[in-house]
Structure formats: C-alpha cells, structure tokens
N, C-alpha and C positions, 0 to 999 in steps of 0.2 A: 665781147661779151652781154647778152642780152639782160633786159632788165628783168627781174623776176627771180634770178637767180644767185643772188649777192647772199653771203652768210656772215654775221658779224665775227670777227676776231674773237678767241677767248678772253674775256674779262674786258673787251672793247666795247665802244658804245653799244646799246642794244643787245649785249649779249645775255642779259636776263630774262628777255621777252620769251613768248611764246611764238613759234615762228611765224605764224599767219600776222603777227602785228610789226616784223621788221619792216622799216620804211625803205623799200628799194632804192628810192630817188637819192636817199641821203647815203646809204651803204655805199651806191655805185660811185659817189664822189669819195667816198673814204678809199675803196678798193680800188679806185682808178687814181688814188694820190692826187686829187685835183687841189693843185696850188691855191684857190680860192676859198678851198674850206678850211685849210689852217687859218685864213684870217677872217672868216666867217665863224659860224656858231659851233661850238663843242658841245658833245653829248656823253652822259656818263653810261654805265650799263644799263640803266632803267629807261634811258630815253630823255632825262631832264638836261636841259641847259645847264652848262658852265661856263659862267663868265670868264673873260678873259684874263683877269687878274689872278682865277684861281687855275693858272697852268699848272701849278706845280701839284695841285690835287687832281688836274686832270690826266696827267703822266702815272701818278700812283694810281687810280682806277683803271687805266689803260694796261696798266703791266696785272691786273687781276689780284693786288692786295688787298685782301678782304671783301674779297666780290662775294656774293651769295651762293654764286653756282661754283665757286672753288670749295667745294663740299669736304670735310672732314672725312677721310676715309673709314676711318674707324664708326663714326656715327652712321653711315651710309650703310657699313656692313652690319650693325646692329638691327636696322630696321629691316636690311634683308633678312636678317636669319630671325625677326620676329613674325615676318609675313611668311616666310617659308614653313617656320615651325606650327603657325596657325591656320595655315591655309594648303599648302602643298600635301595633298594625301595620294597623289598617284604620281608615278615614274613620269619624271622629264622636269622641262625647266619651267620655273614659275613665270606665268604672264600676268598682266592686269586682268585680263578677262577672266582666270580663275579666280581671281580674289572677289569676296564676297563684297556687294555694293555697300554694307555697313560692317564696322570694325566691334569687336565684341569689346566692352570695357573692361578695363585689367589696369591694376597698377603700374604692371610693367610698360603699357601702353600710355599711360599718363607720362611715366618719366621718361619715355623717350620724345613726347611731344614737348615737353619741358626743357628737353636737351635740344630740341630743334628739329624740324623736318628738311632733308636734304632738298636743296631747292629744286633738282630734276624731277622731285618726287611729288613736289607741293601740289599740282593739279590734280592727280590722282587722288591722294590722300585727304587733300581738302573735301573733294565731292564727297569722300567715303565717310570721313570723320564728321561732317555737318548733314547728314543726311540727305544730300541734294541729288547723289546718285540716285538712290532709291527714289525721289520724286520723278525724277527724269524718266527712269525704268517703266515705272507705273504710272505715268500720267498718261490719261485718255485723249490729251491732244497735243499735237506734236509742236516743235518751236516753229517748223515752217506755218502751221496753221494759225500760232498767236501773232508772229509778224504779219501775215496776211490780214487779221481781222484787226491788228492796230497800226495799218498804213494810213489811216485818214489823216490827212493833212489840216484838216479846218476844226479839229477838236481843241477845246481850251489847252488840255494836255499837253497836246503837240505841238501847239504854238508856244507855251511856256518853254517846252524842252530844247525846241530851237533857238530861242535865246540864249538858252543858257550853255547852248554846246561846247562854244570857244571859251567859256567863262570857268569851266569846271576845272581844267588842267593846262593853263595857258603856256605853262614853261615846259610842257613835254611835247616831243616831236611827234609822236601819235594823235595829239588835241590839240595842236595850237592853229591849224587852218583846217576850211571846211574840205580841203582835198586830203587832209591827212587818213593814215589807214585807218586811225581808231575812230573816226567821226562818225562815218556811219553805223559800226558797230554799235557805239553807245546811244545812237538815235533809235537803232531798232529794239536794244535791250530796254531803256526806258519807256519807249512807247508799249512795249508790249506789257511791261509792270503796270503801266498805269490801265491798261486795256483787262489784265488778270485781277485788278484789285480796284475797280472803279471806284469805291469809297476811300480808297486812299489817294488815288490819283498820281499826278507827280510831287513829290518833296527834292529841293535841291540837295538834301543830304545826301538821297541815294545817288545821285549822280556823281558824287566823291567817290563812292564804296565801288560804284558799277566800274568806273574808269580803271582804278587801281586794279580789279578784280581782270579786266582785259587784257592788262597787260602778261596775265600769266595763265590766262582759261580761255578759250574757245568762247565767242559768244554765247552760243547755246549753255554752255556750261556756266557762265556768270549769272544768266537769268536765273537758271535752277538753284545755285547759290543764292540770289537774293531771296528766292522764294524761302530757301530754308530759315535765313535771317529773318524775314517778315512774320512766318508762320511758327517758326520752333525757338529760334535762338535768342530772340528777344521779344519782350511783352507786347499786348496788342497798343495800337495807336503811335508806335515810334515815328512812323514817316507821314501821320496824318496831318491835316491843315491845323487839327488843335493841338499836336505834338503832345497830346496827354501823357502818354507813355512816358515821354524823355522827361517831361515836367516831373512826372513822379518819381522817376529816379534822381533828380536832382535834389529833391527833397529827403530822399531815402540817404544819396551820400551825404548830406549835411548831418544826418544823425550819426553814420557810420564814422564821419568825422570825430565826434563828440567821443564815440566809444574807442576807435584807434589811434586818435592823435588828439589828446586833449589839450595838448601845449598850442598847436595850432587854430583849434578850436576857440580858446580863450583870444588869441591874436585878432583870428577874424572879427569876433564879436566886439573886442575893445575899438577895433578900425571901422566898425560898420561895414563891412565888406561884403556884398553880394557875390558868393564864389558861381552860383550858378549862370551868372553874365558871360564866366571864362569858360567853365566845363560843360554848359549844354552842347555846344560845339563839338567838344572831344566825343562825347556818347552818340550823338547824333549822326557824326560820321565813321563810328568806331575807330578813331584817333586817325583816320587816312588823312585828316586835312592838318594835321598838326604836328606828327612826330615824322622823324626821317623814316624813309621807306623800307630800310634794312630792319630797322625796329619794328615798324608796321609789320612787317612778315613775321616776325617772331611772337609779336601779338596776336596775330591772327591765326596763327599755329594753335594757340591755345583757347581763343574764342571759340574756332569752329569745333573745339572738341567739349568745352565746358559749357559753352553758353555766356550769358549774358554777364552772370558772376564776375567773369574776368574784367569787364568794364572796371567794376567798382575795386578790385582786386587792383588792377594795373594804376587806377588814379590814386590811391591810397598809397601805392608803392612810390609812384612818382613825387606824391606830395611830401612823402617821409624822406627822400634824397635831398630835396631842398629844403627841409623843415628847419636846419639851423640857420640858413640864410635867409629865410623868410621871418623866422623870430630876430635875427639881428638887424632888420630892415628898421630906417629911421622913422618914414612917416608911412601913409596909406598909399600915396601915389607909388612908390617904391615897391610896397607890398603887391600893389595890383599890377605891376609891370613885370615882377619876376615870376608871377601865378601867370602871365599870359605867354611869357616868353617861356616857361620852364619846359615844355615837351619837345621843344627845337633845340634845348640845349644838351637835350640826352643823347648819348652817345653808343653807349653800350646795352643793347638789346636783352644780354645774359642778366646783367647786373639790374635793370629793371624788372625782369621777371623774378629774378632771385629775391629781392627787395618786396615786391609783391605778394609771394608766397608765404616768404618769412612772416610778414607782419599781417596778411589778412587773409592766408591760407585755409584759417579755419572758418570763414565766411562760407555757410552752406546757401544753396537753393532755396531749401525751406525756409531758411530766416529770410532769407533776402526776399521771398514770396510774400511773408508775413508784412514785412515792412513796407511792401508795395500794397497790399491791401489797405494797410492803415493812411497811409499818406494819400493814395487814389481817393480814399472816402473825403478826406480833408477837402482835396480840392473840389470834388463835384460838390459838397456842401458849400464851400466858399463860392463857386460859380452860382449857385443856386441861391445864394443870398443876395450877390450881388445882382441876379438877374430876376429877383422876386416881384420886382415892382413893375416888369416888364415881360409880359407873356409871350409874346412873339419872340423876342430876343433868346428866352428862355428854349422855346421848341427849339430855335435854329441852332442853339449851341448843343441841346443834346441829339440833333441830327449829325451834328458835325463829330459825335463821338466816335471813331472809325469802327466799323464791324470789319475786325480782320477776319476776311474769308477768302479762301482759294474759289475762284470761278471756273478752274477747269472742267471740261465737258466731262460729263460720265456716260458711260455706254447704258443704253435700256436695259440691257442684260443685267450688268453689275448693280444696277439701282435695284432690280427687282429681286434681285439673290440676297443681296446684302444690305438694301436701304441706304439712301444717300447719306443719313446721319452718321451711320456706322463708318461709312468710307471717308467722309470727313474727319471724324474724330479720330481714325487711325492714322491719316495723315497729318494730322495738326494736335498732337497731345498736350501742346501747351494749352492751360486753360484760357478759355476766348470769355471771358466775364464781363469785360468791360460792355461790351456791345449788349449784352443780356440786362446789366443794370442800367445800360441808356434807355432801351426799348420800354422797360418797366415805368423807369422815371418818368416819362414822355406819356405814358399811359397814365399814371396816376394822375400828373400834371394836367392833363385834358380833363380828367375826371372834377378834381378839386377846384379847376376854371368853370365846371359846368355849375357846380354847386353855389360858388361864389357869384355867379352871375344871376342865378335862379333865386336863391333865396338870402334874403337881406342879411340873415343871423349868421351867414359864413363870411360876411364882407372884410371880418377882422381875423378871420380862422388862417394861423400860420401852418401852412403845408410844406414847411422845409424840414425834412427829416432829419431828426437828431442821430447824430452819428457819434453821439460821445458812447463811452462804455457802459453797457450795461451794469445798473447797479440792483440787485436784487432786495427790495425792501425786507426786513426782517420782521416778523410778528412775535411781538412780546411773549416770552415764557409762560406766562400766566394763561394769554389768551389759547395759546395752544395746547394746554391742559385741558382749558374749560371746552375747547371744540372737540378735542378727541373724546369727552365726556359726553358730548351731544351728537358725534356722528355715528352713523350706523356703521355695523360691521357688515351688513348684507346689501348688496346693490338693490334688493327687492324691498327694503325697508324704507321707509319715510323717516327721516330725520325729526327728532323732538327739537323744535324750537320754540322757546318760548313766545307765545302769541303779542305781537304788537312791539315787538325788540329784537333786535339782530346786529351782531357787532360791526355794523357796517363803518364804524369809524377804522377800522385797521384792514378789513377786507371788502372791497368792491363787490357787491351782489348785486346783479341785473337780472331783471326779466321784461317781457315786452311793456309792462307798466312803467319801466324805468327810462326807457329810450325815448329820445326825442323823435319829432316826425318832421320830414320834411316833403313838400311837395317835389321838390328837385329829385328826391331819390325813390319816389312812387314810380313804378315802371305803367302801373294805370292811370295816369296822370300826365308823365313826360316819359315818351316813349325813346327819347333821346337817350336818356341815361340808361336804358338796356343796351342800346348799340354800343355805347362807350364800355360798358363792360363785357358784353359777350363779345364785341367785335374787336376791342383793342386791348383792355387789359388782361382778358383771359388768355388771347394767344400770346401775350409778354410773359406771363406766368407759365404758361405751358412749355415756352421755349426754356425756360430755367429747368422745369421738371423732365425734358427730355436732354438737357444737357448731360450728355457723359451715361445716358441710360443704356445698359448693356441690352444688347441685340442678340435675339436667339438665332441659330442657325437655320438654314433653309428649312430642315425637317422640325424645328422647333415650335413651342405654341408661342401665341401672340406676347407683344409687349408693348406695355403702353403704361403712362404716369399714374393712371387710374388704378392699376393693379397692385402698385406699388403703394398708393394710398390707400388702398383697402387692406392690407396687409398691414401696413405700417398702423393703421388706427385700431387694428383689432390686437397688436401686440400690445400699442400703449394704453389702450383701456384696461386690458388686462393686467398689465404693471401697475398702472395708476391705482386700481382697485385693491392691490395687493400693499399698498404704501398711504397709510393715512396721512403720513408727513408729509409725504408729496401732493397728495390732494390740497392740504390746507396751508403749506407754507412756499411750496416753488412756484405757484401760481399766483398771479395779482387777481384775477380776474374769474368770477364766478356767475354761474346763473341759476335761476329758479326753474324747475320744469312746471307741468301743469298741475303736479302734486307737490309743488312747494320743496321737491329735493333739490340742495346745492350741487349743480353740475361743474365738474373742472373743464377746460377746454377738451381734455382727451376724452370724456365722456360726451361732450357734446360734437365732438367730431365723429367718433363712432356711430351716434345715433344720426347723424346729417348724413352719413355715408350710407347707412341702412335706408334710412327715408327715400334717398336719390334713387338707390337700388331697386326698391320696392316700386317707386313710380314709375321708373324707366324702363324696367324689365319687361312690363306688360306692353311696353309700347316698341320694343325691339330696336333702340335707337343705340347710336352709335358712343363708344368710351368718351370720345370728345365732347358730346352733350353732357354726359355725366360730370366730366369736368367742370364745365362750364357753369352747370346747376349748383355743384359744390361752392364753388367761388362765390357766388350769388348768395347761397345760405352764410356762409361766412362774412358776408359784406353786410346781410341784415344782421347778424349777431354782433360785428363790431370786433370779431374775434379772429381775424384771418391771419395777424401776424403770429397770433399765440399758436393757430394750428402748424403754421410752418414751423416753429420751434418743435411743437410734438412729433411733426414728421420727421425731422431732422436729427432728432433725439433718440430715434428709434434706430440704433446703430446696427443691428441685426438685419433688420430690412434695408436699410439703405446701403449695406456691404454687399448684401445680396444683388439688390436692383440695379447699384451703380458703380461705375470704374471708379478707381483710388482718386482720378484725375476730375471728375465730376464737380458741379457746381456746390450739390447739397452733402459731397463729403469733405467741402474746403470749409475753411473759415468764414469765407464771404458769404454764409447764408445768413450769418448775423447782420450784416450789410441790407440785405433784402428785408431782412425782419424789421429793421430801421425805418424803410421806405414804405412797407406796408402798415405801419402803425399810424401813417398819415391817414389812412382811409378809415382807421376808427374813429376820427373825428367828425364823420360824416352820417348822417341817418339815412339808411337804404331799405327799402320797401320792396325788393324784388322779388316776382314769382319762381320759385323752383322748377316749374313745370311749363314756361313758355314756349320750348320750343317741342313740346311734345303735341303730335299731331291732334290728339284727341281733346286739348285741352284748349285750342285757339278760340273755339266758340265761345267756350265757358269763360275766359280772359276778357272778352268784349262785354259779356252781361255781368261780370264782377259789379259790385258795389263800388264805389270809390276809393272807400278805406273800411276795412272791418275792424271794428275795436278801437276807432279813433278816441273815442269818449273816455277808453282804458288809459290812454296815454296822459290826460289832463291829472291824474293822479300822480305822478311822478315825484311831486313833492311830499308824497305821504311813504316813502320808502320804509317807515319804521313803523308804521300802524296799520297795513292792510290786513285783512282775514286771509290766510295762506288757505283755511279751509273754503273759505267762500268762493 
C-alpha cells in the first residue's frame, strides 16, 4: 500500500482530525501493524501522545468510548432538522453549499449549540456561527495571495514564529517535528495573520489557538476563523504586544467574581492572590492551552456563536465548580495551586457549560462592554500617570495600543461605490474604540508637550486625563431663582446684569478678557502649534466623528461629520433656548459675547458653525477645512470638551447620522470628553481662516496679537463695564 492512502480506524488515533491532517507516516505503521509501533509512542484520536503507563486509557479511546466523532444520533438529527427547516426551500437533498454562510440567531439554534455540535459538522458550522465563512467569501484578497505576501523569512514576526513552531503543541503528532504535517500549515497561517494585521504582528497566544483549529479545519478556514476572532468575537488589542484587551478583561473578571462569587472574592482578598496571573492565559488562548480538548470543543461551540462573553461565563462556572475546595484550602499556596490546576481537572464539558449558564447566563454583551469601557479607561489613566515623567515612553506606549484593522485589499470599484470606511464598518461591527482613543491621546499629549516646552507657566500643568465619573455641580436654588429673573426670554434681548457684579462664585463666566494668553498657542508667533492642531489633533478627532457614520448609497447625497455637526448644533441651540434651566444649571461654563450676553456652549457652538460657514463658503473650501477651523475655534474658547457633550446629547441627530455601534452613540464619548478637557488648560489663539486662500497674505501682515492689553484685565472679572 502506498503512502498517503491510510485512513484512521473509527475511534482510533487521529480519527477526530480533518483528513488533510492525517499523519500518513504514523498511520502506515498502525495499519501495517508495525511491532515497533507498540513499543513506541501511542496517540489518541486527537493526535496527542499517550504515555505507556496510560495503556488502559489508550485502549479505551481506541475502542471509541466517549470519542467526539461517536456522535449522538438524536442530536445529529436535531441539527439536520433545524438546517433543513431553515434552509431547504427546494426539492432535493440539503447540501452545505445550499446553506447560508451565516445562520440566523434564534433560541432554537442556541439550544442546539449548548447541546453540542456533532463533530463531523463542526468545520462547517463553526465557519457559519462565527462569521468566518462570510469573511472568506467576501474578501477581496485570496488566501493564496495572503500566503504569497507573507512568505518573507526575514521579518521579525517570521523569525519569532519559526522559534515557536515546535513549542506550540509539542505532544501532538502533527506539530512535534519540523516534518510533521501541521507545522508548515501553522507557519503559513501565523505569517498570514501577522501580514494581515501588522499592528498586531505575532502573538504566542495565537499559535495555540491556530494549532487547535488546524486539527479540525483546512488551513485557509483556520485563518478566516482567526480573522473572525480578532475582528468580531474578541475586543481590540487581545493579541497585541500590549495585551491591553486581555488585561482589561482580567479586571472585568475580578469585578464579576465580586458579583457572582462573593465567597471566593473574600478568599482571594484575604490571601492576597492575584487571579490574573492564572487566568490571563486562559483568556489569551481561549482555554486551548489549559483544558482537555474534548471540553475545549464544547466551549468553542458556544464561543463562536455568542462571542467573548463565553470566556467569562465559563471561567465563572469553572471557579464555581471548585469553590468549595478552594474555600476549604488551608493556605495561599494551596489555593494558588488549586486554581492553577483547575482547568485540567475538569472532565465533563456538559457540566462545565451547564454551570456556566446557570451561574452567569444573565451576563449580557452590553453589560460586559460597559465594564470593559470603565476598566480600559482606568488602565489607560494608570499608564499615563506612570509615564507622565517620560514623554518618549508615553508616545511609545500609545503607539503600541493596537489598531485592530483588517488590511485586506479592496477593489477600486467597491471603494468608489461604497467607501472604504463603510466596507470596513460592515466587516467589523464590533466597536474599534481603543485605536481612536490612542490616536487622540497621542495628539493631545504632543500638543500639551508643545506648551510645556515653550511656555514656563505650563511646566506644572497636569495633562493626565481625569477619568473619574463626571459630577455635575449643583447651583444653589436661590441662585437659580435669581438667575431666572435676570435672564432674557428672547435670544435677541440683552440680559440685565447689575454693573460691576456677577455671580461668578457659582457659575464660571468667561470672555476674551478672562483668558490667559500664551505665545505657545498663538499661531502668528509659533507656527508649530497650527501644525499640531490641524495636522495631528484634527485628524484624530475626525476619525472619531467618522466612526460609524452612516454612508449614503451610490445615489445618495454627501456624508461628512460636518453635516452632522451643523444639524446637531442647530437642534441643540433651539432646545437650549427653550430651557432656561438647562442654560443655567446643566452647563458649567458660560461666555459673554460682544454685547455682554451670557452664552451657553450650545449657543457658542451654533455661532461658531455659522461663522465658519459664512467665511468658508465664499472660498468654496471642503468640509474637512471647515471641520478643522471649528476645532480651532473650540480650542480658542476652551470649550471643545463641552461641544462634544452638546453634539452627543443631540440624540435625534446622532441616531440619524450614526450606526448603533458608532463611538458617538456609545458611552465611550464620555471618555473622549475627559481627554479633550485637558486641552482647556491651555490658551490657544488660532486663526479660524488660516487655510482659506484669500487669507494667507493677510495673516502674514497681521499684528502680533490684537487686544493683548485686554487680557491684562483678567483679574477684574467682577468690575468691567459691559457696555464699554
């Protein structure tokens, strides 16, 4: 019999593999009953080595008892009936090519997944449950092209991958030597991922996941499964060099233990045990490195259907199973060892999933996302504090916050028809907020350092964002009553403010005469500040405003953040005018216009938008220029963070212009507000019209600073003559 034609015996070694992974050299010895094989290594149906002292277990698995391919006939019939009922609308046998690349979510489907997927159906169902098959079919770059583009041996990722190939799964026959059948497949998939996601590169955690996938899927399908994990099923930066995503999840897990396992929480606190030292690897490899593969298959069935919430449910379920043993432990060492060995001691996958669903089945993705937002903010704030004295280190760490992006090439036609951002948004609906925050933080940090270097007064300024929960200051009732009396009911009327007095003890009132002046922020003196703002800060903010922006069809009108800003500003100033209370209490900062009228941020934003439109429309400039000019006005007025709150509070406009998964419709905008508040500590004097062609010569001839002497009266806030 020639090499390459051997088939594993049912329930025997390698019988659970996909056929392309069958190790023909070893199977030949089994089939030819090589006497030396009995004395050498034995393997189970998954290709893992079985020690000689485990001979009883070997014969058990070779008999097929409990083997995953020995499927429950009733469960298989249930799956077949569900697929036929939901897909077979034509006469004839149902085949996989007739089944949709994505399966409609339903309670019935979830029940079937919880009951387990028949092993022979896993390759096809995993691809459909995870969305990987849809990615594969819609990708504009083929797996062959990915392999070709990632075949360079000299890259850093390629060299590290080569070192880890034999370390990933050394006890499995498919990955134990360089000549093993799975090693070249593993190499190609890992290199392909590093090429597709250059900001992630190679992470050792992916090696374990990919090698397990390769046991059951073709290598091309394994790559698309990893794409689904990276882009959709797991949060950003899970496999990055910073491990920011998985670090965040460890803090979330610790908080959930307080909620779901209070006794265990108390035990961990009493013995001062850092659980993340144990569980981080569980999450990073999606349990592939710690549980028996038979249990792993059941966990992955649910993971590919429900996403990362399963990681928390299963972890909580496993901890619950061992809770009594942990609580009865005598010392810290015993507790730590029990926790470390916990996954490997589990034997029943159905029991693990049952306990996970019973204990934490109510944990929703929305609740999980809220926890993640909060703890990610804490981590970023801690990193900023640690690196506050080292700007170079801060920039380096910010750059390492991974931008989870798919670099699959798009055709020119699709880009023209639908827009690159829309294609990307449809492919990865899981919010990619980490990259946006990182880019903005870097821009703000560079701007703050500019002031720090050029203006000695800013040397002691703390530009670490305050991520604490926003606390609105309440104005005393007596003051509210008084302010209602002196505030006009018509926007055209001038407020009656007693000359020489204003209740600034309670409400911050600012106008041009109250602002600091800094040479570092004046673009007529320091051109670099203009480059920083318009070249770095504005693009970072535009990326946030573009994230999740609804795109029109090919016959639709234009779509740009500026259009949303125009509409939201108009809506909010109208709503603000109709509510005296909101104008006086819900905002902390007010300004006086040239007539001495109190302006809320809503009114100031509306006026700024109108001013930019009036000056820029005559020059026929693009909306990008308008957007940058508005940012400059917001910086000058030190209210950019308040403007963001105004825009995000205009729910009708936000819902009209943005998808539900966008940044501006998520709680994450509060984090951006905290970041932008840092910029209100610096005095900017930026030209609104510097990008207008007709203004360039005028800018060069402008005096150094108009009204500088007005700023000298900033200490006379309570005694200026408003009519003067």
